[in-house]
gemmi code that builds the backbone of each chain (N, CA, C; Angstrom):
import gemmi

chains = {
    "A": [
        ("UNK", (16.589, -13.348, 4.820), (17.283, -12.453, 3.867), (16.944, -11.006, 4.223)),
        ("UNK", (17.967, -10.178, 4.408), (17.756, -8.785, 4.773), (17.562, -7.964, 3.523)),
        ("UNK", (16.559, -7.065, 3.543), (16.312, -6.202, 2.400), (17.253, -5.018, 2.413)),
        ("UNK", (16.993, -4.094, 1.498), (17.783, -2.875, 1.394), (17.393, -1.925, 2.528)),
        ("UNK", (18.384, -1.412, 3.219), (18.113, -0.453, 4.291), (18.821, 0.859, 3.994)),
        ("UNK", (18.228, 1.951, 4.473), (18.792, 3.283, 4.264), (18.746, 4.071, 5.560)),
        ("UNK", (19.745, 4.945, 5.722), (19.754, 5.834, 6.886), (20.342, 7.186, 6.507)),
        ("UNK", (19.874, 8.248, 7.147), (18.747, 8.279, 8.078), (17.415, 8.246, 7.340)),
        ("UNK", (16.330, 8.238, 8.080), (15.005, 8.236, 7.475), (14.652, 9.628, 6.977)),
        ("UNK", (14.930, 10.601, 7.800), (14.657, 12.001, 7.470), (15.879, 12.833, 7.816)),
        ("UNK", (16.018, 13.955, 7.093), (17.169, 14.823, 7.304), (16.783, 16.240, 6.897)),
        ("UNK", (17.159, 17.198, 7.725), (16.933, 18.601, 7.375), (18.269, 19.309, 7.351)),
        ("UNK", (18.550, 19.979, 6.234), (19.796, 20.721, 6.068), (19.474, 22.125, 5.566)),
        ("UNK", (20.469, 22.998, 5.636), (20.295, 24.328, 5.069), (21.122, 24.451, 3.794)),
        ("UNK", (20.721, 25.391, 2.981), (21.363, 25.607, 1.684), (22.872, 25.828, 1.870)),
        ("UNK", (23.672, 25.179, 1.009), (25.120, 25.306, 1.085), (25.808, 24.215, 1.889)),
        ("UNK", (25.061, 23.520, 2.734), (25.655, 22.451, 3.539), (25.919, 21.210, 2.679)),
        ("UNK", (26.562, 20.240, 3.311), (26.857, 18.970, 2.676), (26.102, 17.869, 3.419)),
        ("UNK", (25.747, 16.787, 2.703), (25.001, 15.704, 3.339), (25.517, 14.356, 2.832)),
        ("UNK", (25.476, 13.363, 3.699), (25.839, 11.989, 3.333), (24.681, 11.066, 3.685)),
        ("UNK", (24.237, 10.319, 2.713), (23.167, 9.338, 2.899), (23.763, 7.943, 2.732)),
        ("UNK", (23.211, 6.981, 3.492), (23.803, 5.643, 3.505), (22.815, 4.565, 3.093)),
        ("UNK", (23.366, 3.498, 2.529), (22.537, 2.419, 2.014), (23.253, 1.092, 2.232)),
        ("UNK", (22.518, 0.118, 2.734), (23.041, -1.252, 2.824), (22.290, -2.123, 1.843)),
        ("UNK", (23.029, -2.814, 1.003), (22.420, -3.640, -0.047), (21.738, -4.864, 0.529)),
        ("UNK", (20.843, -5.407, -0.274), (20.262, -6.702, 0.063), (21.382, -7.737, 0.033)),
        ("UNK", (21.279, -8.705, 0.917), (22.305, -9.728, 1.047), (22.625, -10.377, -0.301)),
        ("UNK", (23.933, -10.428, -0.644), (24.356, -11.075, -1.885), (24.380, -10.171, -3.104)),
        ("UNK", (23.864, -8.943, -2.974), (23.833, -8.024, -4.113), (25.113, -7.212, -4.164)),
        ("UNK", (25.689, -7.063, -5.386), (26.954, -6.334, -5.509), (26.807, -5.013, -6.267)),
        ("UNK", (25.582, -4.632, -6.576), (25.343, -3.415, -7.367), (24.356, -2.512, -6.635)),
        ("UNK", (24.681, -1.236, -6.573), (23.815, -0.265, -5.913), (23.551, 0.894, -6.867)),
        ("UNK", (22.294, 1.296, -6.951), (21.919, 2.463, -7.743), (21.218, 3.463, -6.841)),
        ("UNK", (21.387, 4.732, -7.137), (20.745, 5.803, -6.377), (19.799, 6.575, -7.293)),
        ("UNK", (18.643, 6.961, -6.738), (17.641, 7.715, -7.465), (17.168, 8.887, -6.609)),
        ("UNK", (16.796, 9.967, -7.272), (16.191, 11.117, -6.616), (14.727, 11.194, -7.041)),
        ("UNK", (13.838, 11.283, -6.072), (12.411, 11.401, -6.381), (11.883, 12.705, -5.793)),
        ("UNK", (11.709, 13.695, -6.631), (11.110, 14.954, -6.197), (9.617, 14.748, -5.994)),
        ("UNK", (9.017, 15.627, -5.236), (7.598, 15.502, -4.898), (6.742, 15.467, -6.155)),
        ("UNK", (5.906, 14.431, -6.260), (5.004, 14.337, -7.399), (5.632, 13.847, -8.685)),
        ("UNK", (6.868, 13.390, -8.609), (7.592, 12.931, -9.801), (7.996, 11.469, -9.667)),
        ("UNK", (8.381, 10.875, -10.795), (8.981, 9.552, -10.750), (10.451, 9.665, -10.378)),
        ("UNK", (11.037, 8.597, -9.881), (12.465, 8.625, -9.536), (13.342, 8.905, -10.751)),
        ("UNK", (14.427, 9.650, -10.502), (15.414, 9.960, -11.542), (16.728, 9.299, -11.162)),
        ("UNK", (17.342, 8.608, -12.125), (18.594, 7.897, -11.886), (19.729, 8.891, -11.645)),
        ("UNK", (20.476, 8.670, -10.526), (21.632, 9.525, -10.242), (22.896, 8.828, -10.739)),
        ("UNK", (23.195, 7.660, -10.171), (24.329, 6.847, -10.624), (24.218, 5.435, -10.070)),
        ("UNK", (25.097, 4.581, -10.605), (25.152, 3.180, -10.182), (26.590, 2.819, -9.819)),
        ("UNK", (26.766, 1.986, -8.815), (28.066, 1.462, -8.454), (28.040, -0.064, -8.545)),
        ("UNK", (29.054, -0.574, -9.215), (29.204, -2.020, -9.381), (30.628, -2.367, -8.997)),
        ("UNK", (30.770, -3.229, -8.005), (32.097, -3.645, -7.528), (32.983, -2.432, -7.252)),
        ("UNK", (32.419, -1.470, -6.540), (33.111, -0.289, -6.028), (33.485, 0.742, -7.097)),
        ("UNK", (33.039, 0.563, -8.339), (33.324, 1.527, -9.405), (32.016, 2.137, -9.906)),
        ("UNK", (32.037, 3.410, -10.243), (30.856, 4.018, -10.840), (30.631, 3.386, -12.212)),
        ("UNK", (29.400, 2.979, -12.450), (29.053, 2.238, -13.653), (27.822, 2.851, -14.322)),
        ("UNK", (27.883, 4.121, -14.595), (26.760, 4.798, -15.217), (26.297, 5.948, -14.347)),
        ("UNK", (25.959, 7.054, -14.971), (25.572, 8.260, -14.259), (24.456, 8.949, -15.029)),
        ("UNK", (23.511, 9.477, -14.297), (22.437, 10.248, -14.909), (22.835, 11.707, -15.040)),
        ("UNK", (21.839, 12.538, -15.331), (22.092, 13.956, -15.586), (22.122, 14.756, -14.286)),
        ("UNK", (23.105, 14.480, -13.461), (23.262, 15.178, -12.176), (24.658, 15.781, -12.126)),
        ("UNK", (24.790, 16.970, -11.500), (26.090, 17.650, -11.472), (27.094, 16.904, -10.601)),
        ("UNK", (28.374, 17.262, -10.732), (29.438, 16.579, -9.976), (29.328, 16.725, -8.466)),
        ("UNK", (28.554, 17.692, -7.970), (28.434, 17.814, -6.515), (27.659, 16.621, -5.922)),
        ("UNK", (27.070, 15.811, -6.790), (26.498, 14.525, -6.365), (27.585, 13.468, -6.587)),
        ("UNK", (28.045, 12.850, -5.521), (29.078, 11.836, -5.648), (28.731, 10.640, -4.784)),
        ("UNK", (29.417, 9.542, -5.031), (29.097, 8.342, -4.289), (30.304, 7.488, -4.005)),
        ("UNK", (30.064, 6.485, -3.180), (31.079, 5.485, -2.857), (30.375, 4.157, -2.682)),
        ("UNK", (31.108, 3.099, -3.024), (30.634, 1.767, -2.651), (31.781, 1.076, -1.931)),
        ("UNK", (31.466, 0.406, -0.868), (32.477, -0.200, -0.006), (32.602, -1.696, -0.325)),
        ("UNK", (33.686, -2.335, 0.164), (33.894, -3.765, -0.125), (32.729, -4.657, 0.297)),
        ("UNK", (31.966, -4.237, 1.311), (30.815, -5.046, 1.719), (29.575, -4.685, 0.891)),
        ("UNK", (29.768, -3.856, -0.154), (28.741, -3.441, -1.101), (27.750, -2.427, -0.549)),
        ("UNK", (27.958, -1.954, 0.680), (27.154, -0.827, 1.129), (27.609, 0.418, 0.370)),
        ("UNK", (26.819, 1.482, 0.465), (27.089, 2.644, -0.381), (26.741, 3.939, 0.326)),
        ("UNK", (27.358, 5.013, -0.121), (27.043, 6.363, 0.328), (26.751, 7.254, -0.862)),
        ("UNK", (25.824, 8.177, -0.643), (25.579, 9.260, -1.594), (25.935, 10.552, -0.883)),
        ("UNK", (26.818, 11.343, -1.475), (27.215, 12.623, -0.912), (26.736, 13.735, -1.824)),
        ("UNK", (26.175, 14.757, -1.224), (25.759, 15.933, -1.988), (26.383, 17.156, -1.329)),
        ("UNK", (27.179, 17.890, -2.095), (27.815, 19.116, -1.611), (27.010, 20.332, -2.028)),
        ("UNK", (27.262, 21.430, -1.331), (26.651, 22.717, -1.690), (25.162, 22.559, -1.962)),
        ("UNK", (24.450, 22.106, -0.973), (23.026, 21.810, -1.143), (22.237, 23.016, -1.645)),
        ("UNK", (21.300, 22.711, -2.537), (20.389, 23.718, -3.074), (18.962, 23.341, -2.674)),
        ("UNK", (18.090, 24.344, -2.725), (16.699, 24.088, -2.327), (16.085, 22.962, -3.154)),
        ("UNK", (16.438, 22.904, -4.449), (15.878, 21.882, -5.346), (16.374, 20.478, -5.055)),
        ("UNK", (17.327, 20.360, -4.155), (17.797, 19.019, -3.782), (16.840, 18.348, -2.803)),
        ("UNK", (15.871, 19.092, -2.313), (14.859, 18.509, -1.427), (14.102, 17.428, -2.187)),
        ("UNK", (14.137, 16.206, -1.660), (13.545, 15.076, -2.373), (13.647, 13.830, -1.503)),
        ("UNK", (13.045, 12.758, -2.005), (13.237, 11.426, -1.422), (14.370, 10.769, -2.199)),
        ("UNK", (15.398, 10.315, -1.504), (16.524, 9.658, -2.155), (16.403, 8.161, -1.923)),
        ("UNK", (16.347, 7.440, -3.020), (16.123, 5.997, -2.990), (17.384, 5.260, -3.418)),
        ("UNK", (17.673, 4.217, -2.692), (18.770, 3.334, -3.026), (18.159, 2.010, -3.484)),
        ("UNK", (18.764, 1.400, -4.490), (18.290, 0.110, -4.978), (19.485, -0.800, -5.177)),
        ("UNK", (19.337, -2.059, -4.823), (20.431, -2.999, -5.058), (19.979, -4.098, -6.007)),
        ("UNK", (20.961, -4.702, -6.681), (20.679, -5.811, -7.580), (21.844, -6.787, -7.540)),
        ("UNK", (21.557, -7.993, -8.019), (22.549, -9.055, -7.936), (23.770, -8.725, -8.784)),
        ("UNK", (23.522, -8.230, -9.968), (24.586, -7.758, -10.834), (24.082, -6.482, -11.503)),
        ("UNK", (24.903, -5.879, -12.315), (24.607, -4.545, -12.827), (23.443, -4.513, -13.809)),
        ("UNK", (22.991, -5.652, -14.278), (21.897, -5.635, -15.252), (20.691, -6.415, -14.755)),
        ("UNK", (20.619, -6.665, -13.472), (19.530, -7.463, -12.920), (18.458, -6.573, -12.293)),
        ("UNK", (17.366, -7.180, -11.895), (16.249, -6.465, -11.281), (16.684, -5.749, -10.020)),
        ("UNK", (16.189, -4.525, -9.856), (16.554, -3.717, -8.698), (15.495, -3.785, -7.604)),
        ("UNK", (15.962, -3.819, -6.372), (15.100, -3.834, -5.200), (15.406, -2.597, -4.369)),
        ("UNK", (14.346, -1.878, -4.027), (14.510, -0.555, -3.431), (14.421, -0.573, -1.913)),
        ("UNK", (15.142, 0.363, -1.316), (15.020, 0.628, 0.103), (13.894, 1.613, 0.360)),
        ("UNK", (13.650, 1.948, 1.644), (12.545, 2.829, 2.001), (12.794, 4.296, 1.707)),
        ("UNK", (14.051, 4.664, 1.450), (14.359, 6.040, 1.098), (14.757, 6.913, 2.276)),
        ("UNK", (15.430, 8.015, 1.952), (15.751, 9.076, 2.910), (15.109, 10.357, 2.410)),
        ("UNK", (14.306, 10.962, 3.259), (13.651, 12.232, 2.896), (14.563, 13.372, 3.303)),
        ("UNK", (15.089, 14.102, 2.327), (15.969, 15.243, 2.573), (15.197, 16.540, 2.326)),
        ("UNK", (15.234, 17.399, 3.301), (14.649, 18.729, 3.177), (15.759, 19.758, 3.293)),
        ("UNK", (15.846, 20.648, 2.303), (16.847, 21.703, 2.306), (16.128, 23.045, 2.503)),
        ("UNK", (16.518, 23.750, 3.573), (15.861, 25.029, 3.889), (16.737, 26.211, 3.517)),
    ],
    "B": [
        ("UNK", (17.063, 6.887, -27.349), (16.681, 7.273, -25.986), (15.390, 6.559, -25.611)),
        ("UNK", (15.246, 6.336, -24.339), (14.061, 5.652, -23.849), (13.218, 6.590, -23.003)),
        ("UNK", (11.916, 6.370, -23.019), (11.021, 7.159, -22.181), (9.787, 6.338, -21.862)),
        ("UNK", (9.070, 6.793, -20.854), (7.849, 6.135, -20.415), (6.776, 7.193, -20.220)),
        ("UNK", (5.578, 6.907, -20.710), (4.436, 7.790, -20.522), (3.343, 7.030, -19.798)),
        ("UNK", (2.911, 7.576, -18.687), (1.796, 6.989, -17.957), (0.600, 7.913, -18.136)),
        ("UNK", (-0.438, 7.403, -18.778), (-1.633, 8.204, -19.035), (-2.517, 8.199, -17.803)),
        ("UNK", (-2.831, 9.404, -17.316), (-3.668, 9.511, -16.129), (-2.831, 9.569, -14.878)),
        ("UNK", (-2.673, 10.757, -14.327), (-1.897, 10.886, -13.096), (-2.722, 10.431, -11.896)),
        ("UNK", (-4.054, 10.467, -12.036), (-4.940, 10.005, -10.977), (-6.005, 9.102, -11.587)),
        ("UNK", (-6.195, 7.940, -10.967), (-7.244, 7.016, -11.378), (-8.027, 6.621, -10.136)),
        ("UNK", (-9.353, 6.669, -10.243), (-10.204, 6.289, -9.119), (-11.130, 5.162, -9.556)),
        ("UNK", (-11.186, 4.104, -8.752), (-12.075, 2.979, -9.046), (-12.839, 2.613, -7.777)),
        ("UNK", (-13.913, 1.896, -7.945), (-14.663, 1.382, -6.803), (-14.077, 0.035, -6.386)),
        ("UNK", (-14.189, -0.271, -5.132), (-13.739, -1.568, -4.650), (-14.458, -2.662, -5.421)),
        ("UNK", (-13.695, -3.645, -5.916), (-14.265, -4.729, -6.706), (-14.262, -4.478, -8.199)),
        ("UNK", (-13.981, -3.261, -8.611), (-13.961, -2.924, -10.041), (-12.609, -3.256, -10.651)),
        ("UNK", (-12.595, -3.286, -11.985), (-11.359, -3.528, -12.724), (-10.407, -2.356, -12.554)),
        ("UNK", (-9.134, -2.677, -12.360), (-8.089, -1.660, -12.344), (-7.330, -1.739, -13.662)),
        ("UNK", (-7.178, -0.580, -14.328), (-6.389, -0.497, -15.561), (-5.522, 0.742, -15.478)),
        ("UNK", (-4.216, 0.542, -15.406), (-3.259, 1.650, -15.383), (-2.426, 1.553, -16.655)),
        ("UNK", (-2.359, 2.676, -17.370), (-1.765, 2.645, -18.711), (-0.309, 3.089, -18.714)),
        ("UNK", (0.478, 2.394, -19.537), (1.897, 2.710, -19.677), (2.287, 2.489, -21.128)),
        ("UNK", (2.854, 3.511, -21.735), (3.437, 3.389, -23.064), (4.916, 3.746, -22.981)),
        ("UNK", (5.716, 3.064, -23.747), (7.158, 3.282, -23.680), (7.695, 3.613, -25.060)),
        ("UNK", (8.850, 4.207, -25.042), (9.600, 4.457, -26.269), (10.999, 3.905, -26.060)),
        ("UNK", (11.433, 3.058, -26.992), (12.762, 2.461, -26.842), (13.288, 2.056, -28.211)),
        ("UNK", (14.544, 2.368, -28.459), (15.173, 2.019, -29.737), (15.738, 0.602, -29.703)),
        ("UNK", (15.748, -0.006, -28.540), (16.238, -1.377, -28.381), (15.184, -2.147, -27.600)),
        ("UNK", (15.231, -3.486, -27.670), (14.248, -4.256, -26.891), (14.288, -3.860, -25.427)),
        ("UNK", (13.134, -3.616, -24.851), (13.120, -3.126, -23.467), (12.866, -4.228, -22.446)),
        ("UNK", (13.342, -3.982, -21.234), (12.827, -4.668, -20.074), (11.837, -3.683, -19.433)),
        ("UNK", (10.690, -4.169, -19.008), (9.638, -3.304, -18.472), (9.254, -3.745, -17.074)),
        ("UNK", (8.924, -2.773, -16.248), (8.645, -3.031, -14.839), (7.447, -2.201, -14.385)),
        ("UNK", (6.747, -2.721, -13.404), (5.785, -1.951, -12.624), (6.212, -2.041, -11.157)),
        ("UNK", (6.291, -0.851, -10.548), (6.571, -0.747, -9.121), (5.389, -0.049, -8.454)),
        ("UNK", (5.181, -0.360, -7.169), (4.150, 0.315, -6.379), (4.828, 1.016, -5.205)),
        ("UNK", (4.297, 2.187, -4.880), (4.839, 2.961, -3.758), (3.700, 3.355, -2.832)),
        ("UNK", (3.740, 2.848, -1.611), (2.766, 3.249, -0.597), (3.268, 4.516, 0.079)),
        ("UNK", (2.387, 5.281, 0.681), (2.781, 6.564, 1.283), (3.981, 6.438, 2.207)),
        ("UNK", (4.934, 7.321, 1.996), (6.137, 7.403, 2.833), (6.966, 6.125, 2.816)),
        ("UNK", (6.915, 5.403, 1.713), (7.712, 4.182, 1.593), (8.493, 4.183, 0.287)),
        ("UNK", (9.396, 3.205, 0.154), (10.142, 3.030, -1.082), (9.304, 2.309, -2.115)),
        ("UNK", (9.942, 1.835, -3.161), (9.256, 1.175, -4.265), (9.304, -0.341, -4.099)),
        ("UNK", (8.169, -0.977, -4.370), (8.093, -2.431, -4.308), (7.814, -2.961, -5.709)),
        ("UNK", (8.586, -3.955, -6.143), (8.398, -4.530, -7.465), (7.101, -5.326, -7.519)),
        ("UNK", (6.244, -4.977, -8.492), (4.999, -5.718, -8.716), (5.214, -6.842, -9.722)),
        ("UNK", (5.837, -6.498, -10.831), (6.089, -7.488, -11.881), (7.084, -6.920, -12.879)),
        ("UNK", (7.603, -7.817, -13.738), (8.553, -7.391, -14.749), (8.409, -8.246, -16.003)),
        ("UNK", (8.712, -7.631, -17.141), (8.806, -8.337, -18.398), (10.242, -8.221, -18.891)),
        ("UNK", (10.831, -9.372, -19.199), (12.171, -9.350, -19.791), (12.088, -9.948, -21.194)),
        ("UNK", (11.920, -11.231, -21.300), (11.722, -11.877, -22.594), (10.709, -12.994, -22.398)),
        ("UNK", (10.262, -13.604, -23.502), (9.369, -14.751, -23.376), (7.912, -14.348, -23.342)),
        ("UNK", (7.143, -14.994, -22.500), (5.699, -14.796, -22.439), (5.362, -13.330, -22.227)),
        ("UNK", (4.440, -12.831, -23.046), (4.138, -11.396, -23.008), (3.136, -11.037, -21.925)),
        ("UNK", (2.406, -12.015, -21.392), (1.505, -11.759, -20.266), (2.253, -12.141, -18.994)),
        ("UNK", (2.441, -11.142, -18.147), (3.243, -11.338, -16.951), (2.351, -11.215, -15.722)),
        ("UNK", (2.448, -12.167, -14.837), (1.683, -12.109, -13.582), (2.604, -11.668, -12.458)),
        ("UNK", (2.054, -10.810, -11.589), (2.851, -10.309, -10.487), (2.212, -10.598, -9.140)),
        ("UNK", (2.622, -9.825, -8.159), (2.090, -10.018, -6.816), (0.747, -9.324, -6.655)),
        ("UNK", (0.022, -9.726, -5.632), (-1.243, -9.085, -5.261), (-2.306, -9.132, -6.367)),
        ("UNK", (-2.218, -10.103, -7.265), (-3.238, -10.272, -8.292), (-3.087, -9.391, -9.515)),
        ("UNK", (-2.005, -8.639, -9.615), (-1.775, -7.775, -10.763), (-1.144, -8.551, -11.920)),
        ("UNK", (-1.432, -8.101, -13.126), (-0.764, -8.630, -14.300), (-0.611, -7.525, -15.338)),
        ("UNK", (0.298, -7.744, -16.290), (0.527, -6.773, -17.349), (0.859, -7.523, -18.629)),
        ("UNK", (0.511, -6.922, -19.754), (0.777, -7.539, -21.037), (1.662, -6.638, -21.876)),
        ("UNK", (2.774, -7.196, -22.349), (3.674, -6.478, -23.230), (3.140, -6.584, -24.656)),
        ("UNK", (2.848, -5.414, -25.254), (2.375, -5.390, -26.637), (3.345, -4.549, -27.445)),
        ("UNK", (4.213, -5.227, -28.170), (5.261, -4.537, -28.914), (4.675, -3.628, -29.981)),
        ("UNK", (3.627, -4.088, -30.666), (3.045, -3.304, -31.760), (2.433, -2.001, -31.260)),
        ("UNK", (1.983, -1.999, -30.007), (1.376, -0.801, -29.426), (2.337, -0.074, -28.481)),
        ("UNK", (3.533, -0.591, -28.339), (4.537, -0.090, -27.361), (3.869, 0.189, -26.023)),
        ("UNK", (3.121, -0.807, -25.548), (2.391, -0.625, -24.294), (2.700, -1.739, -23.306)),
        ("UNK", (2.462, -1.441, -22.059), (2.670, -2.408, -20.966), (1.690, -2.018, -19.863)),
        ("UNK", (0.412, -2.147, -20.139), (-0.630, -1.722, -19.195), (-0.777, -2.707, -18.040)),
        ("UNK", (-1.065, -2.166, -16.868), (-1.209, -2.962, -15.646), (-2.693, -3.155, -15.345)),
        ("UNK", (-3.093, -4.373, -15.034), (-4.494, -4.631, -14.731), (-4.639, -5.501, -13.486)),
        ("UNK", (-5.811, -5.381, -12.874), (-6.219, -6.259, -11.788), (-7.722, -6.396, -11.882)),
        ("UNK", (-8.246, -7.618, -11.889), (-9.671, -7.812, -12.129), (-10.577, -7.156, -11.085)),
        ("UNK", (-10.139, -7.138, -9.831), (-11.007, -6.660, -8.761), (-10.191, -5.864, -7.761)),
        ("UNK", (-10.454, -4.561, -7.679), (-9.679, -3.688, -6.797), (-10.015, -3.922, -5.333)),
        ("UNK", (-8.990, -3.797, -4.518), (-9.139, -3.893, -3.064), (-8.682, -2.583, -2.453)),
        ("UNK", (-9.247, -2.263, -1.313), (-8.888, -0.993, -0.647), (-7.370, -0.880, -0.455)),
        ("UNK", (-6.728, -2.003, -0.199), (-5.287, -1.982, 0.055), (-4.456, -1.693, -1.202)),
        ("UNK", (-5.103, -1.642, -2.380), (-4.388, -1.328, -3.611), (-4.143, 0.165, -3.788)),
        ("UNK", (-4.752, 0.977, -2.952), (-4.576, 2.425, -3.048), (-3.117, 2.779, -2.799)),
        ("UNK", (-2.478, 3.346, -3.814), (-1.046, 3.641, -3.761), (-0.677, 4.353, -5.059)),
        ("UNK", (0.607, 4.667, -5.202), (1.082, 5.221, -6.465), (1.831, 4.131, -7.226)),
        ("UNK", (1.583, 4.077, -8.526), (2.147, 3.033, -9.370), (3.044, 3.661, -10.430)),
        ("UNK", (4.235, 3.074, -10.577), (5.207, 3.577, -11.532), (5.563, 2.492, -12.540)),
        ("UNK", (5.537, 2.882, -13.799), (6.023, 2.046, -14.882), (7.458, 2.464, -15.185)),
        ("UNK", (8.320, 1.506, -15.499), (9.718, 1.829, -15.764), (10.250, 0.944, -16.875)),
        ("UNK", (11.265, 1.464, -17.559), (11.890, 0.737, -18.660), (13.403, 0.775, -18.497)),
        ("UNK", (14.049, -0.262, -18.959), (15.504, -0.299, -18.994), (15.890, -1.047, -20.255)),
        ("UNK", (17.009, -0.687, -20.866), (17.351, -1.335, -22.132), (17.855, -2.753, -21.945)),
        ("UNK", (17.370, -3.642, -22.792), (17.904, -4.991, -22.802), (19.323, -4.956, -23.356)),
        ("UNK", (20.224, -5.623, -22.659), (21.586, -5.690, -23.160), (22.419, -4.465, -22.861)),
        ("UNK", (21.880, -3.545, -22.056), (22.656, -2.354, -21.722), (23.735, -2.654, -20.697)),
        ("UNK", (24.609, -1.681, -20.505), (25.708, -1.861, -19.559), (25.247, -1.726, -18.122)),
        ("UNK", (24.121, -1.059, -17.938), (23.565, -0.938, -16.595), (22.078, -1.250, -16.660)),
        ("UNK", (21.483, -1.406, -15.491), (20.044, -1.590, -15.419), (19.356, -0.311, -14.969)),
        ("UNK", (19.934, 0.821, -15.366), (19.337, 2.123, -15.057), (17.861, 2.119, -15.451)),
        ("UNK", (17.000, 2.473, -14.505), (15.571, 2.503, -14.744), (15.132, 3.910, -15.126)),
        ("UNK", (14.304, 3.989, -16.165), (13.674, 5.249, -16.539), (12.207, 5.118, -16.187)),
        ("UNK", (11.756, 5.995, -15.296), (10.411, 5.906, -14.751), (9.454, 6.878, -15.425)),
        ("UNK", (8.182, 6.487, -15.422), (7.130, 7.428, -15.742), (6.854, 8.317, -14.540)),
        ("UNK", (5.902, 9.223, -14.696), (5.599, 10.181, -13.635), (4.641, 9.629, -12.595)),
        ("UNK", (4.170, 8.410, -12.816), (3.357, 7.763, -11.798), (1.858, 7.972, -11.975)),
        ("UNK", (1.095, 7.013, -11.477), (-0.365, 7.095, -11.435), (-0.825, 6.802, -10.020)),
        ("UNK", (-1.546, 7.752, -9.446), (-2.061, 7.575, -8.093), (-3.421, 6.901, -8.170)),
        ("UNK", (-3.511, 5.712, -7.602), (-4.756, 4.936, -7.635), (-5.515, 5.128, -6.332)),
        ("UNK", (-6.747, 5.578, -6.457), (-7.655, 5.677, -5.307), (-8.717, 4.602, -5.453)),
        ("UNK", (-9.049, 3.947, -4.355), (-10.084, 2.908, -4.357), (-11.199, 3.353, -3.422)),
        ("UNK", (-12.373, 3.530, -3.999), (-13.534, 4.004, -3.236), (-14.344, 2.827, -2.690)),
        ("UNK", (-14.823, 2.939, -1.461), (-15.613, 1.820, -0.886), (-16.970, 1.673, -1.558)),
    ],
}
model = gemmi.Model(1)
for chain_id, residues in chains.items():
    chain = gemmi.Chain(chain_id)
    for i, (resn, *xyz) in enumerate(residues, 1):
        res = gemmi.Residue()
        res.name, res.seqid = resn, gemmi.SeqId(i, " ")
        for name, pos in zip(("N", "CA", "C"), xyz):
            atom = gemmi.Atom()
            atom.name, atom.element = name, gemmi.Element(name[0])
            atom.pos, atom.b_iso = gemmi.Position(*pos), 0.0
            res.add_atom(atom)
        chain.add_residue(res)
    model.add_chain(chain)
structure = gemmi.Structure()
structure.add_model(model)
structure.setup_entities()
């Protein structure tokens, strides 16, 4: 059974740029959630996708957007990057939208 | 609204000593509760979870936690610490019966294990 994978591992961008982060769900899981973990903080929920539809969103501006594909992989897109967007971005998958979540290793984004 | 408070951002124990990491939650509906562990430069690994039923939950690596509704607590314990337990631990809550399993995390407790 393949776990949750994320790419890239690390990324450096400059303020104002756009970034796309990718996530492959654990085999058989149809729900993906994204979290932002700033340094020294607990993860904060960004949004969840279930069967290719957004199914809940945290307190993040619209420049944070996502997609889920038919194979249940997912993308997180962030436009107009700000310095405060520097964080570890975690993807988690679950069997259904209310089941236990399993996390990937994360993507470390640095915005200069 | 739901929230999680983890008392003690840093906890240090000696190898072989009891580990006790504290978590208190606030929830207007019955909660599902979780403990995750994060090793340096890695994602989160599920240690254990409470959904319904038995209030003492056993997890991986010898950890366990007890759900105490009257105290709104879900403290994590391990009888004997091992050097490999050094990591950051996060308590999280999600509403039972909610439309999503959105996790609300505490700020984490960094566990150091001294030889």
